[in-house]
N, C-alpha and C positions, 0 to 999 in steps of 0.2 A: 528467363530473367528472377535471381534470385531476393526471394522477401525479408526482406528489411525488420529486425526488431528490433523497438531501443525499450535498455529495462534500465530506469532510475535504482539506485544502490545496488549498483552489481558485483560492488570492487569488495560484500560479504556478506555472509547471511544467506538469509531466502535468496535472492538479488546473485550473489554470487553459485549458490546449491544450481539457481532456475535456468541457468549462463550454463554448466552443465549438460545438465536435463536436456536442453533445449535441446544439445552440439550434437545429444545423441540421439537423441530425435532423427534430425534435422542436417549435416553433417556444411549444405552447402547453404544458410542462414546472414545472409549479411547484423551482426549482432554489431547494436551498437549503446557502449558501455556509457551512458551518464553519472555518473562521480566526479564527490564533489573535493575529496584527493585524489588529484594525478599520476600523484607514483604509483599508489597502488593501484589505481585502475592501468594503469602499463605493463606490473607484474599480472595482476590475472590476465590481462589480453599475449601477454608472451606466452602463457599455461596454458592461453588454451588451442593460440597459434600451433603448439609444438604438441599437443594432442585431439587435439583436426588441425591442418593445412588446406583439406584445402578450404578452409570456412570466409570469409570475409569475417574481421574484430576490427570495430571504432572506437573513436575515443572521442565524450565531448563534456568536456568541465563544465558541472550545473550543481549550484547550492540553492534547495526549495529553499532557504529562509531568505533566499537572499532574491530579492524585486530582480537590480541588476542582470548577476550573476545567469536569469531566469529570462530576462532579455537575449544577452547575448549568445546565448544556450540558443537558442528557438533561431536567431539571425543567425545563428554556422550552419544549423542541418535542414531551417529552408534554402540555401549557399550548397548544402554536401545534396540532399533530395528531393528529391519531385511525386517521392510518395513515402511512407507507413506503414505498415502490412500489421504489423501488434504496438501498444508501447504498452508497457507492462509498469504501473503508479507502483511505484512499491517503499521508496524514499521512507523512512519515518523515523518518527525517532518517543523515548518516553523517558523525560529527563527523568536524574532524580527521585529512581519511586521508592512510595515510604510504602515497609509495611503495614497496615490496619492490624497490631494483636488482639482487642480486646471485640474487634468484626468475625474473624482469623479464630477464636476460641468460645469464639457461638454461635457460629456455620460450622465446629467438628462436632457440635454437640441435634445438629439440626439435624430435619426430614430433608435438603438442601446443601447436602456437605458435599454429595459429591458436581451438581449445580455448580456450589464454589470455587470445586479445586480446575472443573475442567472452562469455567470461562473468567476468575479472579473478580465476577461480581463482590463488589463492597473491598475489594483485601488488600487495592494500590489506590491512591492520591501520590501527585504528585507536583513539584515548583513550578508554573509558570517562567518564563520571562519576556520582558522586552524587545525585537529584534532594533534593527535599524532603521530596516522601513515603517517603523513605528505597530507593528503586530503581535498577538502572540504568537511565543515562536514557532508551539505543537500547534496552535493552526497552520501560522506559514507556515509548516514545513509539512505536512502529513495532510492537507489542501487548498491553501491556497495557490501553492510555490505551484504546483500540477496542474491543478486552476488554472491558471496563466498560459502554462507552459502548454497547455492544449489551445486554447482561444489565439497566442500563436501560431499555434499548429492547425488551425484547421486545415487547411491548405492545401498538407498532403495528408487528411485522412477521410475529406469526406470526396469519396467520386464514387459513380454510379457504374463502374462495371467490377471494378469486386470490394466487398467489403473491407476497413477496415476497425482495428478494433483496441478497447478497452480491459484491462485487464489490471483492477484496485485489488492491492492488498490489505486486509478489510484485517477482522478482528468479530469473536466472538464476542469478544470484551463488549462493542457496541453496540450501545441502552440509548434507547428512548429517552429516559427519564435525568440521563445526564448532559442532554441537549435543548436548548430553545433561542428560540428564532428571533427572541429578545438581547440576545446574547451568545450567537454565533460563534465566536472565538472564547469563551467561556472562562474572559474572566475572574466573573463571582465563582467560581466552583474550582474545588481539588482535581478535581478527572479529564482533565484536559483532555489527559490521551483515546478515553471514551468515545467522550466528546464532542472528540474528531473522528473518531471509525463508525460510531455515527449518520456522521455529517457525508463520511465517505459512499456511506450505502444513500444516500439523500443525492448525497450529485448523478452516482449511478444513473438512479433514476430520472429523473432530471433531464441528463444528452439521450437516454438512450430517448421519449417523449418528444426532444426533439431533434436528434438525427439522424434517429432511422432509414427514415424517407434518401435521409445526402447519402447510405452507407458505412453508416459511424453505426457502431455499437459498445457501452457498452461491462462486464459482470464486474463483479466485487465477489471477491475470495476470504479463508481462512484461513492460514495453515496452519494451526494447532499450537500448545506451548511446545515451547523448542527450546534448546540448551545454547541460548547464544546473548547478546555482547546484550543486549537489553535486560532478557533474566536471571545473567548473571553481577547488575546491579543494584534485584531485591534481595535474590541467597550472594552470601558467595558461592564463591564453586567446593569450597569443602564441607555445604551442608548437601544443598545441588546431591552432591557423591555418597551423604548418607541416606536424604532422604527416598535419595531414588527408589532401593526398593518397592517404596512401598508405591511409588506413582508406578512401578510397573503394575502390580496386583493393581487398580486403580483400572487402568487399562481393560480391563475386565468386565471394567463397569462401563466404561467413558471414555468414548474414540480418539477426543478432544488431545492427550500424548503423543503430540506425534514423535518431540523430544529433538530430530534432529532436523538442521534447515534440510536434506537434504528430501530426506521424507514427510514435511512439510512444504515442499511443491510440490504435493500431487492433482491439487484439481491445477491451478495452474498450470502445468504439462496436461492434464485434460484437457480447458480449454481452450490451449494453442489446436488443438485434432477438433474440434464441436466448427456445427454451420451455425454461426448465430444466428439465427432464421428460426432454431427450433430453444432454444437459449429460452429460462426465462426472467423479464428482468426484474422481476419482484422475489428474485433466490438466492440465498447465499451459497456462493459451490465453499464445501468445509473439506480438505482435508479429513481425512482421518488413520485411526491404529490401534488396528486391533489388540490383545491381552496374546495374544501370537508374533507379533509382528509386526501384519501383509498390510501393506501400505492398503486407501480405496477408495470414492469419492460420496463426499453425497451434500445432502443438498437441505435447508433451508428457506421456510417465507419472511423475512423480515418483518418486524412490529415496524410497519412507516404510513404514514397517506400519500397519498402522491401529488394533493393537493397542497402539504408540507413541504415535500422534495421540490415543486414552483417554484416555493414561495422565499424557498430557499435559494435556491440558482437568482433567480433576481436580487434577490439582498447580496448573492456575488459578484451580481453583472455591479452594485451601483457602488461595492467599495472597491470593482476594479474603475468602474471611473473616477472616481475622487480619490485615486492614487494616482491616478493618468491625469487626471487635472494639475494635483501636483505635483508630480515631475514635469511635465510641461512646464509651471511660473517659474523651476524650480532653476531648465537650463534657460531660459530670458532671461535669468535673469547672473547668472554664471557667465 
């Protein structure tokens, strides 16, 4: 039986590169592309099938920033599949990123200059907005939409005979200082992206505590700093081209500059081959590239508290409960 791999955000960036690399590893997979833009997903599917005719590729349309879309996609997936072997929770946004020039120049003349460029810590702020569901857009897209997707698909993921895997795209930019249990959506802050990635780390830990005994394992990955639509939103492509020699030099001192989505998938593909029971649930796996352009995987213990992870998970369950009550009331009135 073919292993089924569901990938959110599969039509571009890391998601697209991951599809290509996984099929080089095993072209007998069934890839399910979970994408917002149906026409882009169809083009990706056709290209993948042309290069790997032995594989199976299907599409489910889903916008993880819209709960009605997540519910529809979940229902469709449960009708199609009896189980999911891998779910790569990769879709995410960093809306309107702005570079903090003052922080940049302060960092240039500090001991933390390499760390600053590797993680973008303190360099980026974003303007968030409210979705049609009444939630902060970054939180709903990066965290809550995926959480609801998993809640809906639990019957496809928990099987004692063979484990299923959740693999989240997190970030080195996930910072404890940007997250608060009192404001899990980061509605009062200016770094919702960092907060959402830290929330992903917490959620992964909580999911392992709850579901490992049922055959479901969760891991988090950072693909590194790449030139994608997100980074081009920070600086124009011309600027990135001009500073590229500096970045290549920094690679000899910091391994976070993977630069291409293909390089960024290194840890995601590595995890595909690992036995989940052997992995440390408190570790983040990092795609890395050295100064000579060689890719490898490294790891880092996450800066988090397991009790906080459990409290965050309970907060998500409470939010889910409130939203379902609201949906029920709306349905009864219509």
